[in-house]
C-alpha positions, 0 to 999 in steps of 0.5 A, spaced: 801 403 262 806 397 262 812 395 259 812 390 254 817 388 248 815 388 241 816 381 239 810 379 244 805 383 240 806 382 233 807 377 227 814 378 223 815 376 217 821 377 213 821 377 205 822 372 200 828 371 196 825 372 189 830 371 183 832 377 179 832 373 173 825 372 173 823 379 174 818 382 169 818 390 167 810 390 163 808 395 168 802 390 170 804 384 174 804 385 181 811 389 185 816 387 189 817 390 195 824 391 196 828 396 201 830 400 196 821 402 196 821 403 202 822 411 205 820 415 210 813 414 213 812 413 205 813 408 198 816 410 192 815 405 186 819 408 182 823 403 178 819 398 182 820 390 179 815 386 178 814 378 177 809 374 173 802 372 177 804 365 175 810 365 180 806 366 186 801 361 187 805 358 193 807 366 195 800 368 198 804 368 206 808 374 202 803 378 200 802 385 203 795 388 205 793 395 208 796 397 214 802 392 214 808 396 217 814 394 213 821 396 216 827 396 210 833 391 214 839 392 210 841 400 211 835 401 215 837 409 217 839 414 213 840 421 213 832 423 211 830 418 217 828 411 218 825 407 212 819 405 215 812 405 212 805 403 213 802 399 207 796 404 203 791 400 199 794 403 193 800 398 195 796 392 197 798 388 190 805 387 192 809 381 195 814 382 200 822 381 199 828 379 203 831 384 207 824 387 209 820 386 215 813 386 215 809 387 222 803 385 224 799 386 230 796 381 234 794 380 242 794 386 246 795 391 240 792 396 235 795 395 228 794 404 226 797 404 233 803 399 231 804 404 225 805 410 230 810 406 235 814 404 230 814 412 227 817 413 234 823 417 236 824 411 241 823 406 235 829 409 231 833 410 237 832 402 238 836 401 231 841 405 231 843 402 238 843 395 236 844 396 228 850 392 226 855 392 220 860 398 217 859 398 209 852 396 210 848 397 216 842 392 218 838 389 223 835 383 225 828 380 226 831 378 233 833 385 235 826 388 231 822 384 235 826 386 242 824 393 242 821 395 249 814 400 249 810 402 253 804 399 252 797 403 253 791 399 253 787 398 247 783 403 247 787 408 249 791 406 243 786 406 238 784 413 240 792 415 239 792 413 233 786 416 231 787 423 234 795 423 230 791 420 224 788 426 224 793 430 222 795 426 216 788 426 214 789 434 214 795 433 210 792 429 205 787 434 203 792 439 202 796 435 198 790 433 194 789 440 194 796 442 191 795 436 186 788 440 182 791 446 183 798 444 180 794 440 174 789 446 173 796 451 171 799 445 167 793 444 163 794 452 161 801 451 159 800 445 154 793 449 152 797 455 151 802 450 146 808 453 151 812 446 149 809 444 142 813 443 136 817 449 134 814 450 127 816 456 123 818 460 129 822 458 134 827 459 140 833 456 144 831 455 152 836 459 153 833 466 150 828 465 155 831 462 160 838 463 164 841 456 165 845 455 171 845 462 173 851 465 177 851 467 184 855 468 189 858 462 194 854 463 201 859 464 207 859 459 212 852 455 213 848 454 207 841 452 205 842 445 203 838 440 197 840 434 196 837 429 191 834 425 195 829 431 197 827 433 190 820 430 188 818 427 182 811 429 183 809 436 185 813 442 185 815 443 193 822 441 195 821 436 201 827 437 206 832 443 207 838 441 211 844 447 212 852 445 212 858 448 210 857 451 202 862 448 198 861 446 191 854 444 188 849 448 184 847 454 187 839 458 186 834 462 189 827 462 191 823 462 184 829 457 180 827 451 178 831 445 179 832 439 174 835 434 177 840 431 170 843 424 173 840 417 171 835 414 174 833 421 178 832 424 170 827 419 168 823 418 174 821 425 174 826 429 180 824 437 179 822 443 184 820 449 184 824 453 189 821 456 195 823 454 201 829 459 203 829 466 206 828 472 202 835 473 197 838 467 200 842 462 196 842 455 197 846 450 195 845 443 192 847 437 189 852 438 182 847 434 180 841 439 179 840 444 173 838 450 175 833 454 171 831 461 172 825 464 168 827 471 165 823 477 165 818 474 159 817 468 161 817 468 169 819 463 175 814 459 173 814 457 166 821 454 167 819 448 172 812 447 168 817 445 162 820 440 166 814 437 167 813 437 159 814 430 156 817 433 150 822 436 154 823 430 158 824 426 152 829 430 150 833 431 156 833 424 157 835 423 149 841 427 151 844 423 156 851 421 156 856 417 160 858 410 162 851 405 163 848 407 170 851 414 170 849 418 165 847 425 165 844 431 161 848 437 160 847 444 161 850 446 155 844 441 151 838 443 155 841 450 153 839 448 146 833 445 146 828 449 142 821 451 144 815 455 139 817 462 142 812 464 146 807 470 145 806 477 149 798 474 149 799 468 151 805 469 157 799 474 159 794 470 159 798 465 163 803 468 167 797 470 173 794 464 173 801 462 175 803 466 180 796 465 183 796 458 184 803 456 186 803 463 191 796 458 194 800 451 193 806 454 198 802 456 202 799 450 203 806 447 203 807 451 209 801 449 212 803 441 211 810 443 214 807 445 221 802 440 221 807 434 220 811 438 226 806 438 231 804 431 229 811 428 231 812 433 237 805 430 240 807 423 237 813 421 243 809 426 248 802 421 247 807 414 247 809 416 254 803 418 258 805 425 258 799 428 254 793 423 254 788 423 248 783 426 251 786 432 253 788 432 247 782 431 242 778 438 243 784 441 240 784 436 234 776 438 233 
């Protein structure tokens, strides 16, 4: 295992300066991968810019392929972590934009190993040490290439990548199960007509749900959820920090959170809180609306309502404010009208919802444990302090 410089073993390409005047919003043209699309070990395509195929004929070198690793070069690190990710097959029809670097392994380096190398704490530490600029920190292609690392034999690299990838396989399996469970309970919510047009018998949402319920201010450090931690799909909050309690939304387990600010509302940011201790009060962004189900509808009902198309259209239509900073008020949400749910429909729905979301919570906890174990193992394998052969039995 010898000391190597990254630039000696990768091809690094920075993106093309695509003209914003030529962007299209047709939903079918190839996507452009900008720094905003790169997050921590994943890509987000919400609001992705697209480019006409007719203008891409001479730009094939910027087309991304599965396995490529991309690094955001402007503001490469945020509180959630380093903005680096690998391209999946589902991301392939995309082109690299300037200020994003694409890395492909060359001599003596395995592409799968490269991904984990750039996910490592050592690469994050390197970026934080060399980035320049105070207003918008940035890194250069040269600075990326100067990262030094211990390079195992190529076969050992492949075994390390496979071992770490086994964690991601389990995580993906759990995510697929979670998506299936939420789809089942969402289908039942829709089948029972809980967000159908009211017709003759309607009630305001405030008659069923407590909007921004009053809670005491936590003392000292409190669990804190920022806007970035709210998912656009699925119910689970992705990350919880701790900070001194000041202003902002207050919530407890069982509450639903809804982003009220553009573009977060349009992008579908919402969650069902299940990451706090019993009776703990969490705090969050001032741009959250908190929904707590009453005794009749229960805790899962308000969250599923936030995922309903009719409700979302209403919330978006009732946004106010200056361009780019529009938001929907809690008062507008409270006035939303729904068909009054029957006791019989709720009696069928609530046991199913409780069972499904309890299973979702359990699977989500397992995902968190798998991520922690993987991330603790990563630097040990890369440094040689743990050998793959000592670990493979546990993976099996």
